N, C-alpha and C positions, 0 to 999 in steps of 0.2 A: 686435499685440497681444506687446511683450518678453519674448524668454525668459526667465528665471532665471541671472541666471550666477552666483552664492554656494550654496552649501548651505545653510542661511537659509535664504534665497528659495527655493530649490527646495524645504525640506521644507513652508515656506507655501505655495506652491505644490500641496502631492498635497491629493487629494480627502480631503473631510470625514470623509467612511466611512472609510476604510483611516485616518487619522487618531485618531478617536472610538475604534474598533474596539481598539488601543494602549493604550487609556487607561482603558476602561470592563473587559473582558474579564481581563487581569490582575490587577484591582484583585480583581474576584470569587474568579477562582482564586486567588491569593495569599491570600484572608480564607478561603475554604474549607480548601485544606491547610491551615493553620494551625490552625483549627478541627479538621480531624482530629486534627495531630497530638496533640491536648490530650486526645483521644479516647485515642489508640493510646497513647500516657500514662497516660493511667486504666484502661482497659478493656484495653488491649494489639492490639495488631492484628487486623484481621478476616484470614483467610483462605479466598477464596474460588476454592472445586471448580473453578471453569472455569478461574481462572488455571491453575491448573496444568497446563493441558493445552498454555501458552506453552510454547515455548521454552526450554530452562535456559542458551539465550546468549542471554541478551534484554540489551538493550543500556539499556531502560530498566526499575531502581530497582520491587522489589514494593512499598514503600509506595505508590510515583506510582503505577502500575499499582492497585491497591487501593482510593487514592482516587478514581482514576476510575474504577472498579466500581460501587463501592459510592455516591459522592455523586453523582459528575457523571451517570451513568448509571439507577442505580438508582429512586435521587428521581423521573426525570423517567418514568421508563414506567412507576410507579404511576400517574400522570396520564393517558399516552395509556391504560391498562388503561381506567381509570375513565368513559373517551371511548368507549370501544368502541373503539379503532383494533386494526387489525388487523398481524399480523407483516408479510404482505404488502405493504400498505400503505406502511411502516414501508422499508422496502426496495425499494419504486416512487421514495419521496421522496426516498432515499439515493443515489438513479440518477441522479434530474431536478434535484438542487446540483451533482452530482459534474458534470456534461456543462456545465450552467451556472456555474459554477468553472474551466471548460476553456476555456469561452467565453473567461471576462476573461485566464485566461494567452494564451492565443491574443492579445486586444488588449492585453496588457503590461498591466494592471492586475491588479500578482501580489499584493496584498495584498487587495483584492474575492474572487480567486479563494484565496488559503491560505485566506482567514474558510472561503468557502462547500466547503470539501475539506474543513477542519477538520468541520466539522456533516454533512457531507454519512458523513466518515466515524465519528463519533459515531452519527448515524444507523442506519449498519450494526453496527454492536453495538452496536445497543439490540434489531434485531427479534427476532434470537434469544430474546432479554430479554423478550420481551413473550410471542414461543409457549409459552415454558416458565410466563409469569407465568396466560397464558388457559390454559394445558392443552392450546393444539394444537400441539406439537413435531411435528414428521412427519417422514422423508427429505424431501418432495417440497418442505419448505421449506428445508432445509441445499442442495436441488439449486438451488435460483430461491436463494440466497443468495450460493453460490460459481458462478455464475452474473454472478449481474449484477455481482458483485466486478472481474468478466471486464471488463467490459463501464464500470468505474469506473476500470478502470488503461489501459486501449484513451487512453477520451476522457482520461482526466488530460494522458497522452503525448502526443496528438494534438495539444491546445490547446498542448503546450510542442513540438511540433516548426512547428507554425503562426510562431509566433513567430518561432522561431531559424531560418527556413528558408533563410536568407541565408547562417547562419553554421554552416561545416561541422563545428566539433570541439563546439559545443551539442547540433546535430543528431542529431551521431553520438553523443553521449549518453541524449539522450533516446532514439533507437533504442535503442541497447546495455541500458537500464535498462525498456525497453516487452519485449524478450525478455528478460533475466531475469526481469523480476517472473513473466512469465507463463510460463515452462520454472518454476522452482522452483515453485511454482505447483498447476503439471501433474504434477510430481514426488514430489509429497507426496500426491493422489490418485490418480495408479495405485501409489503405492507400499503403501496402504492397501488400494485395491481387490488386493493384491498379500502382504495380511497384514503388510504391513511399514508401522510409521506412522514416518516419517526427520522427529521430530524435533530437527530442528540448524539452523543457519544463525542468518543476522542479517540485518535488512530485511525480516523480516515484515510484514503489513499496519499493524497499532499502529507499529510503528515508521516503515515507511517514513509515515504518514500524518503522525504526530509533527514527523518530520526535515523533513520537504518541505514539509507545510501552516508548520513555524516559517519556515523560512527566507524560504520567499514571502511571506512576513506581512512580514518586516524588509527586506526587498532593497529596498521601492524608497525609506526610510530610506538608505538602506547607500549605495545607486544615487546619491541627492542629494548624499549627500558628497562619491562619491566620480569620478561622473558629472553635474555641475549642469551643466540647460540641455539634456542630448544629446537629439536627436529620435528615437532610438529606444536607451534606454541597454542595456546591454549584461547589466546586470542580476548578478553578477561572484557572489553570493552564492545565486543559483538554479543557476547553471551548476556550481559548489561542491555544489551539496545533489543536483545530476542525477548529478554525477559518483560521489560516495557510494555513492547507491542503482543504479547500473549496475557498478559495482565489485560493491558488496558484496550483490547481489541473483544475477549471475553467479557469484559464490561459493558463494553459496547453492545455486542452482541443482547448480554440479557434487559439492557434497556431497552435498547431499541423492543425487543419482543413484549416487554410490557407494555410500553409505549403505546406499537398498536394494540396485544389486547384489549386496554384499561378503553379505549378506546372507540371500540366493539360493541355493538349491538346486541345485549344478552338476548338469547330465544325467550318470551313471554313465558312462564309458568302454564302449562295443563293440564286440568283433570286428568287422572288416567280414564280411560275408553273402559268402560263396565263390561261390557261382553269380554274382550281381552283377560281382562280378572277372572271374571265366570271361570273361562277355560283353561287357565292354565294349571289349576288342581285337577282338573278332566283329561286331563291332555299327560299330564303327570303319572295319572295313576294307571294307564293304558303302556305307557313303558315296561317291556320286559326287565325286569330284576341283572343285573352285577353276576356274569356263572363267575 
């Protein structure tokens, strides 16, 4: 079979599932968002208290977040509750979809992997809403959700690392992103455990999902134009996304660490114990010389 030699031939050779996603999803999203804008103009924009916990340094406008939280998440949550689906079931489904999406990333099917990553993130955002709607919110559920989030991050990064295993730069960016996202999550969790919430920084989970998912879904079309017929496309758009995630996640990790440490009480300075200071030379004099 001859490989496509032009951008148009490369686009036509893409799997139907990748093309269909970019036809159906944007139409539904834009139509719903326009309806939401009309609603906001008439009734005012709703302000969900849950979104107030998101960093003030957000990259996504508040009205887009409200549309996603109220419409894209709120309506399906009602259906899940009506069907008797539990929050834990939603959390595990999110992990499964992320792992399958990571497998698609590893094979270079970035559009399919991106759509599954999007869906995984949506379910991850819905599990807490399902728990609150069913009256089953608990520390156990939050712990499980946070634990599975780390597995999702690792799975996606490992999928990228496998695809770029023979390319040093993208591989390094994937590793740096995995480290940054892991440390920034730990910095916030440890800060909260110490009584300080470092709610600062960029590239939090919702931002990473939107940015990385969008670039992954768009990448096959960009690669078809820039690398038509390539047996192993570089997918420069994905590399760019990994670079942005690696940069901002590590900046946020350092920022949060500094934020927490700057607000911790330093131990009071104490004068040295005279008995300890006096005993130190005597103890050293009793040591045997080295052989």
